[in-house]
C-alpha positions in Angstrom: -131.6 -65.8 90.2 -133.8 -66.3 93.3 -133.1 -67.6 96.6 -130.9 -66.7 99.6 -128.2 -64.1 99.2 -125.5 -66.8 99.1 -127.2 -68.9 96.3 -127.7 -65.7 94.4 -124.1 -64.7 94.8 -123.0 -68.2 93.8 -125.2 -68.2 90.7 -124.0 -64.7 89.7 -120.4 -65.9 90.1 -121.1 -69.1 88.0 -122.7 -66.8 85.2 -119.8 -64.4 85.2 -117.4 -67.3 85.0 -119.2 -68.7 82.0 -119.2 -65.3 80.3 -115.5 -64.8 81.2 -114.6 -68.2 79.8 -116.3 -67.4 76.5 -114.5 -64.2 76.3 -111.2 -66.1 76.9 -112.0 -68.6 74.3 -113.0 -65.8 71.9 -109.7 -63.9 72.5 -107.7 -66.9 71.9 -109.7 -67.5 68.7 -109.0 -63.9 67.6 -105.3 -64.4 68.2 -105.2 -67.7 66.5 -107.1 -66.3 63.4 -104.7 -63.3 63.3 -101.6 -65.4 63.5 -102.9 -67.9 61.0 -103.7 -65.1 58.6 -100.2 -63.7 59.0 -98.6 -67.1 58.6 -100.6 -67.9 55.4 -99.8 -64.4 54.0 -96.1 -64.8 54.9 -96.1 -68.3 53.2 -97.7 -66.9 50.0 -95.8 -63.6 49.7 -93.5 -62.5 52.5 -93.3 -58.9 51.1 -96.9 -58.3 51.9 -96.3 -58.2 55.6 -93.6 -55.5 55.1 -96.3 -53.0 54.1 -98.2 -51.7 57.0 -101.5 -51.2 55.1 -101.4 -54.8 53.8 -100.4 -56.2 57.1 -103.3 -54.6 58.8 -105.7 -55.7 56.2 -104.4 -59.3 56.5 -104.9 -59.3 60.2 -108.0 -57.2 60.6 -110.2 -58.7 57.9 -110.1 -62.4 59.1 -110.6 -61.1 62.7 -113.8 -59.3 61.8 -115.2 -61.8 59.3 -114.4 -65.0 61.1 -113.2 -64.5 64.8 -115.6 -61.9 66.0 -118.8 -63.6 64.8 -117.8 -66.9 66.3 -117.0 -65.1 69.6 -120.4 -63.5 69.5 -121.9 -66.9 68.9 -119.9 -68.3 71.9 -121.1 -65.5 74.2 -124.8 -65.9 73.1 -124.5 -69.5 74.1 -124.4 -68.5 77.7 -127.9 -68.6 79.0 -129.4 -65.2 79.8 -130.2 -64.6 83.6 -132.6 -61.9 84.7 -131.3 -60.0 87.7 -133.5 -58.6 90.4 -133.9 -54.8 90.1 -132.6 -52.8 92.8 -132.9 -48.9 93.0 -130.0 -46.8 94.2 -130.5 -43.6 96.2 -128.8 -40.4 95.2 -126.2 -40.8 97.9 -125.3 -44.4 96.6 -125.0 -42.9 93.1 -122.7 -40.2 94.5 -120.6 -42.6 96.4 -120.3 -44.9 93.3 -119.3 -41.8 91.2 -116.6 -40.8 93.7 -115.2 -44.3 93.9 -115.1 -44.6 90.0 -113.6 -41.0 89.8 -110.7 -42.1 92.3 -110.2 -45.3 90.5 -109.9 -43.3 87.2 -107.3 -40.9 88.8 -105.2 -43.9 90.3 -105.3 -45.8 87.0 -104.3 -42.6 85.1 -101.3 -42.1 87.4 -100.3 -45.8 87.1 -100.4 -45.3 83.3 -98.3 -42.2 83.4 -95.7 -43.9 85.6 -95.6 -46.9 83.4 -95.2 -44.8 80.2 -92.4 -42.8 81.9 -90.6 -46.1 82.9 -90.9 -47.4 79.5 -89.5 -44.2 77.9 -86.6 -44.2 80.4 -85.8 -47.8 79.5 -85.9 -47.0 75.8 -83.7 -43.9 76.2 -86.3 -41.4 74.8 -87.7 -38.4 76.4 -90.9 -39.2 78.4 -93.3 -36.3 77.8 -92.5 -34.8 74.5 -95.5 -32.4 74.6 -94.3 -30.2 77.4 -92.0 -27.2 76.6 
């Protein structure tokens, strides 16, 4: 990625779009393999899916044996691009850390609020670990 900042940005955006598309296709493939394995198992013996252990095996083995390797191959098809190296000063690292730390706290509070809302909708106590 060499050139003006605009072309570098456009190239990076195009590269991330390719990677994102491959992850989207891979995710759809994972879901397809899992649903397909469940449907086949249900057609062969519906009682298999009533057991949690068998259900997990039926879903996970095809995912790791079939879907994940294909997803890895799809992602490897995206051509590698070398990025220009840029050094960050200590101040830039500190600012990046503080931004990530703030984002972590905000995300945590959003998760807590969602969990509380779901527990209210289900009619169960929200935080069972507090006395």
